[in-house]
C-alpha positions in Angstrom: 122.8 117.4 94.7 122.6 116.6 98.2 123.9 113.5 99.3 122.1 110.9 101.4 123.2 110.6 105.2 124.5 107.3 104.2 126.6 108.7 101.2 128.4 111.6 102.9 131.9 111.8 103.4 133.2 110.1 106.9 134.4 112.0 110.0 137.6 110.6 109.5 140.3 110.9 106.8 143.8 109.4 106.1 141.8 105.9 107.2 145.0 104.7 105.5 147.6 106.2 107.2 146.0 105.5 110.8 147.9 102.6 112.4 145.7 99.7 113.4 144.8 100.9 116.8 143.7 103.9 116.2 141.6 102.5 113.0 139.9 100.0 115.7 139.2 102.4 118.2 138.0 105.1 115.7 135.6 102.0 114.2 134.4 101.1 117.6 133.7 105.0 118.3 131.3 105.4 115.7 130.0 102.1 116.3 128.7 103.1 119.7 126.5 106.0 118.3 124.5 103.1 116.7 123.1 101.4 120.0 121.4 105.3 121.1 120.4 106.0 117.2 118.5 103.0 117.2 116.4 104.1 120.6 115.3 107.1 119.1 112.9 104.7 116.8 111.9 102.7 119.8 108.4 104.5 119.6 108.2 103.6 115.6 109.4 100.1 116.0 106.6 99.6 119.0 103.9 100.7 116.6 105.5 97.9 113.6 105.8 95.5 116.2 102.1 95.7 117.8 100.5 95.8 113.9 102.6 92.5 112.6 101.6 90.6 116.4 97.8 91.7 115.0 98.2 89.8 112.0 100.8 87.1 113.1 98.2 85.7 115.9 95.9 85.1 113.0 98.9 82.8 111.2 100.0 85.8 109.5 103.4 85.2 108.3 106.1 88.5 108.2 108.6 88.2 105.3 111.6 90.7 105.4 113.4 91.6 101.5 116.1 93.5 101.0 119.4 93.5 98.6 123.1 93.6 99.2 123.8 93.5 103.2 120.4 95.1 104.1 119.0 91.5 102.3 121.3 88.8 103.9 120.4 90.6 107.5 116.8 89.9 106.6 117.9 86.2 105.3 119.6 85.6 109.0 117.8 86.9 111.1 114.7 85.0 109.5 116.9 81.8 109.8 117.6 82.0 113.2 113.5 81.7 114.5 112.9 78.5 114.0 115.8 77.2 115.9 115.7 79.7 118.6 111.8 79.7 118.9 110.4 76.5 117.6 108.7 78.2 114.6 108.0 76.5 111.1 110.7 78.3 108.6 107.9 79.6 106.8 106.5 81.9 109.7 109.4 84.4 109.1 111.1 84.5 105.8 113.6 86.5 104.4 114.2 87.3 100.8 117.1 88.9 98.9 117.3 90.4 95.2 118.8 87.8 93.4 117.7 84.7 94.9 119.4 82.7 97.5 122.8 83.0 95.5 122.8 86.3 96.4 123.4 85.6 100.0 126.9 84.7 99.2 127.6 86.3 95.7 126.7 89.9 94.2 124.3 89.6 91.7 124.9 92.8 89.7 121.7 94.9 89.0 119.3 92.7 90.8 118.4 95.6 93.5 117.0 97.9 90.2 114.3 95.7 89.0 111.4 97.3 90.8 109.0 94.5 89.9 110.8 91.4 91.0 110.3 91.7 94.3 106.1 91.5 94.5 107.4 88.6 91.7 109.6 86.9 94.8 106.5 87.4 97.2 104.1 85.9 95.0 106.3 82.8 95.3 105.0 82.5 98.9 101.6 83.4 97.7 101.8 86.5 100.1 98.2 87.6 101.4 96.5 90.1 103.7 97.2 88.3 106.3 100.9 89.0 106.1 103.6 91.7 106.9 106.5 92.9 104.8 109.2 94.5 106.4 111.7 96.1 103.4 114.9 97.1 104.9 117.3 99.1 102.9 120.1 101.4 103.8 120.2 104.1 101.4 115.9 104.1 101.6 116.1 103.4 98.1 116.5 100.2 96.4 114.2 99.9 93.7 113.3 95.8 94.4 112.1 96.8 97.7 110.1 99.9 96.9 108.3 98.2 93.9 107.0 95.2 96.3 105.8 97.4 99.0 104.0 99.3 96.7 102.2 96.1 95.3 101.8 94.8 99.2 100.0 98.6 99.7 97.8 97.7 96.5 96.9 94.5 97.9 96.5 95.4 101.7 99.4 93.7 103.0 100.7 95.6 105.8 104.3 97.3 104.9 106.9 98.6 107.3 110.7 99.5 107.0 114.3 99.5 108.4 115.8 102.2 106.2 118.6 105.1 107.7 118.4 108.0 105.8 115.8 110.4 106.4 112.5 110.6 103.8 113.0 107.9 101.3 111.0 106.7 98.6 110.3 103.3 100.7 109.5 105.1 103.9 107.2 107.0 101.9 105.9 103.6 100.6 105.7 102.0 104.2 102.8 101.9 106.6 105.4 101.5 109.7 108.8 102.8 108.1 111.3 102.7 110.7 114.6 105.3 110.1 117.3 104.9 111.7 120.0 107.9 111.0 122.9 106.7 111.5 124.9 109.2 109.6 128.4 109.1 107.7 130.0 105.4 107.2 133.8 105.2 108.7 134.3 104.0 105.3 132.6 106.2 103.0 129.4 105.0 101.8 130.1 101.4 103.6 127.0 100.8 104.8 127.6 97.5 106.1 129.1 98.8 108.9 126.9 101.6 110.9 123.5 101.1 109.0 124.3 97.3 109.0 124.6 97.2 112.7 121.6 99.5 112.8 119.4 97.1 110.8 120.7 94.2 112.9 119.9 95.2 116.2 116.1 96.3 114.9 115.6 93.3 113.4 116.5 91.8 116.8 114.0 93.8 118.4 111.3 93.3 116.1 111.6 89.1 115.7 112.6 88.7 119.8 109.7 90.6 120.4 107.1 89.1 117.8 108.2 85.5 119.4 108.3 86.2 123.2 104.3 87.6 122.5 103.3 84.9 120.5 104.1 82.4 123.4 107.9 81.2 122.5 109.3 82.5 125.2 108.6 81.7 129.3 109.8 83.7 132.0 113.0 84.5 130.3 114.0 80.6 128.3 113.5 79.9 125.1 111.2 77.2 126.0 110.3 76.1 122.3 114.4 76.0 120.9 114.9 73.1 118.6 117.7 71.0 119.9 119.9 71.1 117.1 122.8 70.0 118.6 124.6 68.5 121.8 124.5 72.4 123.5 120.9 73.4 123.1 120.4 69.5 124.7 122.2 70.8 127.7 120.8 74.0 127.7 117.2 72.8 127.8 118.4 69.9 130.0 119.3 72.7 132.7 116.1 74.8 131.8 114.2 71.6 132.8 116.3 70.8 135.9 115.4 74.6 137.4 111.8 74.6 136.4 111.2 71.0 138.0 113.6 71.4 140.3 114.9 67.4 139.3 118.0 65.9 138.6 120.0 66.0 135.4 119.3 62.7 134.4 115.7 62.6 134.5 115.6 66.5 133.1 117.7 65.5 129.9 115.1 62.2 129.1 112.0 64.1 129.4 114.0 66.5 126.9 114.6 64.1 124.8 111.6 62.5 125.2 109.1 65.3 124.3 111.3 67.0 122.5 111.3 70.6 123.9 111.5 72.5 127.3 107.8 73.2 127.0 106.3 69.8 126.3 108.8 68.4 128.9 108.1 70.5 131.5 103.9 70.5 131.0 104.0 66.4 130.9 105.0 66.9 134.7 102.5 69.3 135.1 99.6 67.8 133.5 
């Protein structure tokens, strides 16, 4: 049986005999291939983003689904959208096989249940305005395959981020993204190159969507939440630049109106 790309033997051997410097240099050498591999899928990522955008403009939500590392990456990306772009927590949702407990600790065989993914989505009253992206390095995780199949049957837009060609998940997805990262430095350890590729792709998808939905002006996060002193200082600086006013006035506006966008609009009204 042919091994999937992500399960093939590492291009390196004798890892346990390498010096620390050689380990680090070789890992970095492999990592440098990831961004160029993601670049080959920009057209596919664009198609996925534009299809999701059309639904989100109508009030639809974006769901990420995965197991293990892939699921955790989806949860991370979803959790960063509210503080970064000021959207509600239910706009981008990360779902991991095994539930929130699985974010920290592995839940045995959770990814092997082909019915559970759809059950998890139903808890959110998923509907045909929504979009679901399955994330799986292998491209074969039953939890994700089953969820996408049910989504397709219910006219819910489906996409995926996988790292092997011609996978079951890619075959189910309306808009597949196949980032073929190849063998891992440690054979089969897809938290490495495959995980990096998935993270890069998720960054591109969510950031492009949020920009297109109007949460960035120029190059600034005008709707970011003021959840710590650093972000208050950043928002103050943005308002100073935008309105050409002093720090004290800018900070007062920010704290009064709660966001850079509303502060600026209050002065331009």
